[in-house]
CHARMM-style PDB file with segment names, atoms N, HN, CA, C and O in Angstrom:
ATOM      1  N   LEU     1       0.848  -1.208   0.000  1.00  0.00      PROA
ATOM      2  CA  LEU     1       0.000   0.000   0.000  1.00  0.00      PROA
ATOM      3  C   LEU     1       0.881   1.256   0.000  1.00  0.00      PROA
ATOM      4  O   LEU     1       0.637   2.198  -0.754  1.00  0.00      PROA
ATOM      5  N   HSD     2       1.905   1.255   0.854  1.00  0.00      PROA
ATOM      6  HN  HSD     2       2.104   0.490   1.467  1.00  0.00      PROA
ATOM      7  CA  HSD     2       2.807   2.412   0.901  1.00  0.00      PROA
ATOM      8  C   HSD     2       3.456   2.637  -0.456  1.00  0.00      PROA
ATOM      9  O   HSD     2       3.606   3.775  -0.902  1.00  0.00      PROA
ATOM     10  N   GLN     3       3.839   1.547  -1.109  1.00  0.00      PROA
ATOM     11  HN  GLN     3       3.717   0.623  -0.748  1.00  0.00      PROA
ATOM     12  CA  GLN     3       4.462   1.660  -2.434  1.00  0.00      PROA
ATOM     13  C   GLN     3       3.494   2.307  -3.419  1.00  0.00      PROA
ATOM     14  O   GLN     3       3.892   3.119  -4.254  1.00  0.00      PROA
ATOM     15  N   GLN     4       2.225   1.940  -3.312  1.00  0.00      PROA
ATOM     16  HN  GLN     4       1.901   1.280  -2.634  1.00  0.00      PROA
ATOM     17  CA  GLN     4       1.212   2.510  -4.200  1.00  0.00      PROA
ATOM     18  C   GLN     4       1.125   4.019  -4.006  1.00  0.00      PROA
ATOM     19  O   GLN     4       1.026   4.773  -4.974  1.00  0.00      PROA
ATOM     20  N   ILE     5       1.162   4.449  -2.757  1.00  0.00      PROA
ATOM     21  HN  ILE     5       1.242   3.836  -1.971  1.00  0.00      PROA
ATOM     22  CA  ILE     5       1.092   5.885  -2.460  1.00  0.00      PROA
ATOM     23  C   ILE     5       2.297   6.599  -3.051  1.00  0.00      PROA
ATOM     24  O   ILE     5       2.161   7.672  -3.639  1.00  0.00      PROA
ATOM     25  N   GLU     6       3.482   6.005  -2.896  1.00  0.00      PROA
ATOM     26  HN  GLU     6       3.592   5.133  -2.418  1.00  0.00      PROA
ATOM     27  CA  GLU     6       4.697   6.601  -3.468  1.00  0.00      PROA
ATOM     28  C   GLU     6       4.549   6.739  -4.975  1.00  0.00      PROA
ATOM     29  O   GLU     6       4.900   7.772  -5.545  1.00  0.00      PROA
ATOM     30  N   ASN     7       4.033   5.706  -5.618  1.00  0.00      PROA
ATOM     31  HN  ASN     7       3.748   4.866  -5.155  1.00  0.00      PROA
ATOM     32  CA  ASN     7       3.851   5.741  -7.070  1.00  0.00      PROA
ATOM     33  C   ASN     7       2.901   6.864  -7.460  1.00  0.00      PROA
ATOM     34  O   ASN     7       3.136   7.578  -8.434  1.00  0.00      PROA
ATOM     35  N   ASN     8       1.828   7.015  -6.695  1.00  0.00      PROA
ATOM     36  HN  ASN     8       1.636   6.434  -5.904  1.00  0.00      PROA
ATOM     37  CA  ASN     8       0.862   8.069  -6.995  1.00  0.00      PROA
ATOM     38  C   ASN     8       1.513   9.441  -6.899  1.00  0.00      PROA
ATOM     39  O   ASN     8       1.269  10.309  -7.737  1.00  0.00      PROA
ATOM     40  N   HSD     9       2.343   9.637  -5.877  1.00  0.00      PROA
ATOM     41  HN  HSD     9       2.542   8.932  -5.196  1.00  0.00      PROA
ATOM     42  CA  HSD     9       3.016  10.926  -5.726  1.00  0.00      PROA
ATOM     43  C   HSD     9       3.931  11.190  -6.912  1.00  0.00      PROA
ATOM     44  O   HSD     9       3.998  12.314  -7.411  1.00  0.00      PROA
ATOM     45  N   ALA    10       4.637  10.158  -7.366  1.00  0.00      PROA
ATOM     46  HN  ALA    10       4.582   9.246  -6.961  1.00  0.00      PROA
ATOM     47  CA  ALA    10       5.536  10.322  -8.515  1.00  0.00      PROA
ATOM     48  C   ALA    10       4.730  10.707  -9.747  1.00  0.00      PROA
ATOM     49  O   ALA    10       5.134  11.585 -10.510  1.00  0.00      PROA
ATOM     50  N   GLU    11       3.587  10.050  -9.942  1.00  0.00      PROA
ATOM     51  HN  GLU    11       3.259   9.336  -9.323  1.00  0.00      PROA
ATOM     52  CA  GLU    11       2.738  10.354 -11.097  1.00  0.00      PROA
ATOM     53  C   GLU    11       2.252  11.798 -11.032  1.00  0.00      PROA
ATOM     54  O   GLU    11       2.257  12.509 -12.037  1.00  0.00      PROA
ATOM     55  N   ILE    12       1.836  12.224  -9.850  1.00  0.00      PROA
ATOM     56  HN  ILE    12       1.832  11.647  -9.034  1.00  0.00      PROA
ATOM     57  CA  ILE    12       1.319  13.588  -9.681  1.00  0.00      PROA
ATOM     58  C   ILE    12       2.412  14.604  -9.983  1.00  0.00      PROA
ATOM     59  O   ILE    12       2.159  15.630 -10.614  1.00  0.00      PROA
ATOM     60  N   ARG    13       3.648  14.308  -9.523  1.00  0.00      PROA
ATOM     61  HN  ARG    13       3.853  13.474  -9.010  1.00  0.00      PROA
ATOM     62  CA  ARG    13       4.756  15.227  -9.808  1.00  0.00      PROA
ATOM     63  C   ARG    13       4.988  15.323 -11.303  1.00  0.00      PROA
ATOM     64  O   ARG    13       5.211  16.411 -11.834  1.00  0.00      PROA
ATOM     65  N   LYS    14       4.934  14.170 -11.990  1.00  0.00      PROA
ATOM     66  HN  LYS    14       4.752  13.287 -11.559  1.00  0.00      PROA
ATOM     67  CA  LYS    14       5.120  14.168 -13.455  1.00  0.00      PROA
ATOM     68  C   LYS    14       4.042  15.021 -14.116  1.00  0.00      PROA
ATOM     69  O   LYS    14       4.329  15.842 -14.986  1.00  0.00      PROA
ATOM     70  N   LEU    15       2.799  14.813 -13.690  1.00  0.00      PROA
ATOM     71  HN  LEU    15       2.565  14.145 -12.983  1.00  0.00      PROA
ATOM     72  CA  LEU    15       1.684  15.558 -14.279  1.00  0.00      PROA
ATOM     73  C   LEU    15       1.853  17.050 -14.055  1.00  0.00      PROA
ATOM     74  O   LEU    15       1.610  17.856 -14.953  1.00  0.00      PROA
ATOM     75  N   ARG    16       2.276  17.415 -12.836  1.00  0.00      PROA
ATOM     76  HN  ARG    16       2.473  16.760 -12.106  1.00  0.00      PROA
ATOM     77  CA  ARG    16       2.457  18.840 -12.541  1.00  0.00      PROA
ATOM     78  C   ARG    16       3.505  19.444 -13.449  1.00  0.00      PROA
ATOM     79  O   ARG    16       3.346  20.559 -13.945  1.00  0.00      PROA
ATOM     80  N   ARG    17       4.607  18.682 -13.670  1.00  0.00      PROA
ATOM     81  HN  ARG    17       4.736  17.775 -13.267  1.00  0.00      PROA
ATOM     82  CA  ARG    17       5.675  19.189 -14.529  1.00  0.00      PROA
ATOM     83  C   ARG    17       5.149  19.392 -15.943  1.00  0.00      PROA
ATOM     84  O   ARG    17       5.422  20.413 -16.574  1.00  0.00      PROA
ATOM     85  N   VAL    18       4.400  18.422 -16.435  1.00  0.00      PROA
ATOM     86  HN  VAL    18       4.178  17.592 -15.922  1.00  0.00      PROA
ATOM     87  CA  VAL    18       3.848  18.516 -17.789  1.00  0.00      PROA
ATOM     88  C   VAL    18       2.903  19.706 -17.892  1.00  0.00      PROA
ATOM     89  O   VAL    18       2.945  20.461 -18.863  1.00  0.00      PROA
ATOM     90  N   ILE    19       2.049  19.867 -16.879  1.00  0.00      PROA
ATOM     91  HN  ILE    19       2.015  19.254 -16.090  1.00  0.00      PROA
ATOM     92  CA  ILE    19       1.082  20.968 -16.899  1.00  0.00      PROA
ATOM     93  C   ILE    19       1.799  22.308 -16.909  1.00  0.00      PROA
ATOM     94  O   ILE    19       1.384  23.236 -17.604  1.00  0.00      PROA
ATOM     95  N   LYS    20       2.894  22.409 -16.125  1.00  0.00      PROA
ATOM     96  HN  LYS    20       3.231  21.655 -15.561  1.00  0.00      PROA
ATOM     97  CA  LYS    20       3.665  23.656 -16.113  1.00  0.00      PROA
ATOM     98  C   LYS    20       4.208  23.953 -17.499  1.00  0.00      PROA
ATOM     99  O   LYS    20       4.124  25.083 -17.979  1.00  0.00      PROA
ATOM    100  N   LEU    21       4.768  22.923 -18.147  1.00  0.00      PROA
ATOM    101  HN  LEU    21       4.836  22.005 -17.757  1.00  0.00      PROA
ATOM    102  CA  LEU    21       5.331  23.121 -19.489  1.00  0.00      PROA
ATOM    103  C   LEU    21       4.243  23.538 -20.463  1.00  0.00      PROA
ATOM    104  O   LEU    21       4.442  24.439 -21.278  1.00  0.00      PROA
ATOM    105  N   VAL    22       3.091  22.880 -20.378  1.00  0.00      PROA
ATOM    106  HN  VAL    22       2.930  22.148 -19.716  1.00  0.00      PROA
ATOM    107  CA  VAL    22       1.991  23.195 -21.287  1.00  0.00      PROA
ATOM    108  C   VAL    22       1.525  24.630 -21.059  1.00  0.00      PROA
ATOM    109  O   VAL    22       1.271  25.369 -22.010  1.00  0.00      PROA
ATOM    110  N   ASN    23       1.417  25.016 -19.787  1.00  0.00      PROA
ATOM    111  HN  ASN    23       1.623  24.416 -19.014  1.00  0.00      PROA
ATOM    112  CA  ASN    23       1.001  26.385 -19.475  1.00  0.00      PROA
ATOM    113  C   ASN    23       1.984  27.387 -20.047  1.00  0.00      PROA
ATOM    114  O   ASN    23       1.588  28.408 -20.609  1.00  0.00      PROA
ATOM    115  N   LYS    24       3.286  27.087 -19.901  1.00  0.00      PROA
ATOM    116  HN  LYS    24       3.608  26.257 -19.445  1.00  0.00      PROA
ATOM    117  CA  LYS    24       4.310  28.000 -20.419  1.00  0.00      PROA
ATOM    118  C   LYS    24       4.176  28.152 -21.922  1.00  0.00      PROA
ATOM    119  O   LYS    24       4.133  29.270 -22.435  1.00  0.00      PROA
ATOM    120  N   SER    25       4.111  27.033 -22.631  1.00  0.00      PROA
ATOM    121  HN  SER    25       4.146  26.125 -22.215  1.00  0.00      PROA
ATOM    122  CA  SER    25       4.051  27.107 -24.093  1.00  0.00      PROA
ATOM    123  C   SER    25       2.733  27.723 -24.539  1.00  0.00      PROA
ATOM    124  O   SER    25       2.693  28.459 -25.525  1.00  0.00      PROA
ATOM    125  N   PHE    26       1.651  27.427 -23.818  1.00  0.00      PROA
ATOM    126  HN  PHE    26       1.683  26.829 -23.017  1.00  0.00      PROA
ATOM    127  CA  PHE    26       0.360  28.003 -24.172  1.00  0.00      PROA
ATOM    128  C   PHE    26       0.391  29.515 -23.985  1.00  0.00      PROA
ATOM    129  O   PHE    26      -0.089  30.260 -24.840  1.00  0.00      PROA
ATOM    130  N   SER    27       0.957  29.967 -22.868  1.00  0.00      PROA
ATOM    131  HN  SER    27       1.347  29.362 -22.174  1.00  0.00      PROA
ATOM    132  CA  SER    27       1.055  31.407 -22.604  1.00  0.00      PROA
ATOM    133  C   SER    27       1.885  32.075 -23.684  1.00  0.00      PROA
ATOM    134  O   SER    27       1.508  33.129 -24.195  1.00  0.00      PROA
ATOM    135  N   ALA    28       3.014  31.467 -24.038  1.00  0.00      PROA
ATOM    136  HN  ALA    28       3.320  30.610 -23.623  1.00  0.00      PROA
ATOM    137  CA  ALA    28       3.884  32.035 -25.067  1.00  0.00      PROA
ATOM    138  C   ALA    28       3.119  32.143 -26.386  1.00  0.00      PROA
ATOM    139  O   ALA    28       3.175  33.177 -27.051  1.00  0.00      PROA
ATOM    140  N   GLY    29       2.411  31.088 -26.765  1.00  0.00      PROA
ATOM    141  HN  GLY    29       2.366  30.247 -26.225  1.00  0.00      PROA
ATOM    142  CA  GLY    29       1.648  31.101 -28.004  1.00  0.00      PROA
ATOM    143  C   GLY    29       0.541  32.133 -27.959  1.00  0.00      PROA
ATOM    144  O   GLY    29       0.256  32.795 -28.957  1.00  0.00      PROA
ATOM    145  N   TYR    30      -0.086  32.269 -26.796  1.00  0.00      PROA
ATOM    146  HN  TYR    30       0.145  31.731 -25.985  1.00  0.00      PROA
ATOM    147  CA  TYR    30      -1.185  33.221 -26.652  1.00  0.00      PROA
ATOM    148  C   TYR    30      -0.675  34.647 -26.811  1.00  0.00      PROA
ATOM    149  O   TYR    30      -1.297  35.464 -27.490  1.00  0.00      PROA
ATOM    150  N   PHE    31       0.465  34.944 -26.180  1.00  0.00      PROA
ATOM    151  HN  PHE    31       0.971  34.281 -25.628  1.00  0.00      PROA
ATOM    152  CA  PHE    31       1.030  36.291 -26.296  1.00  0.00      PROA
ATOM    153  C   PHE    31       1.452  36.576 -27.725  1.00  0.00      PROA
ATOM    154  O   PHE    31       1.306  37.699 -28.207  1.00  0.00      PROA
ATOM    155  N   LYS    32       1.977  35.561 -28.408  1.00  0.00      PROA
ATOM    156  HN  LYS    32       2.095  34.648 -28.017  1.00  0.00      PROA
ATOM    157  CA  LYS    32       2.354  35.753 -29.812  1.00  0.00      PROA
ATOM    158  C   LYS    32       1.116  36.125 -30.622  1.00  0.00      PROA
ATOM    159  O   LYS    32       1.159  37.026 -31.460  1.00  0.00      PROA
ATOM    160  N   LEU    33       0.021  35.425 -30.365  1.00  0.00      PROA
ATOM    161  HN  LEU    33      -0.014  34.694 -29.684  1.00  0.00      PROA
ATOM    162  CA  LEU    33      -1.218  35.745 -31.084  1.00  0.00      PROA
ATOM    163  C   LEU    33      -1.635  37.181 -30.811  1.00  0.00      PROA
ATOM    164  O   LEU    33      -2.040  37.901 -31.724  1.00  0.00      PROA
ATOM    165  N   LEU    34      -1.536  37.593 -29.559  1.00  0.00      PROA
ATOM    166  HN  LEU    34      -1.208  37.008 -28.818  1.00  0.00      PROA
ATOM    167  CA  LEU    34      -1.938  38.956 -29.201  1.00  0.00      PROA
ATOM    168  C   LEU    34      -1.067  39.991 -29.895  1.00  0.00      PROA
ATOM    169  O   LEU    34      -1.566  40.984 -30.424  1.00  0.00      PROA
ATOM    170  N   PHE    35       0.251  39.747 -29.889  1.00  0.00      PROA
ATOM    171  HN  PHE    35       0.657  38.940 -29.460  1.00  0.00      PROA
ATOM    172  CA  PHE    35       1.172  40.767 -30.378  1.00  0.00      PROA
ATOM    173  C   PHE    35       1.311  40.787 -31.892  1.00  0.00      PROA
ATOM    174  O   PHE    35       1.602  41.829 -32.479  1.00  0.00      PROA
ATOM    175  N   TYR    36       1.101  39.626 -32.534  1.00  0.00      PROA
ATOM    176  HN  TYR    36       0.864  38.779 -32.057  1.00  0.00      PROA
ATOM    177  CA  TYR    36       1.376  39.576 -33.973  1.00  0.00      PROA
ATOM    178  C   TYR    36       0.116  39.597 -34.815  1.00  0.00      PROA
ATOM    179  O   TYR    36       0.115  39.100 -35.941  1.00  0.00      PROA
ATOM    180  N   LYS    37      -0.951  40.162 -34.288  1.00  0.00      PROA
ATOM    181  HN  LYS    37      -0.951  40.566 -33.374  1.00  0.00      PROA
ATOM    182  CA  LYS    37      -2.174  40.258 -35.088  1.00  0.00      PROA
ATOM    183  C   LYS    37      -1.992  41.291 -36.188  1.00  0.00      PROA
ATOM    184  OT1 LYS    37      -2.910  41.523 -36.975  1.00  0.00      PROA
TER     185      LYS     37
END
């Protein structure tokens, strides 16, 4: 059970990292759209 919890935490950390990257690239793309109209 403890191992399962550890695995879940690792998965959540991975997801958070991915979400951060997606947010960064999305923000960059959004600003480009705003500025280069």
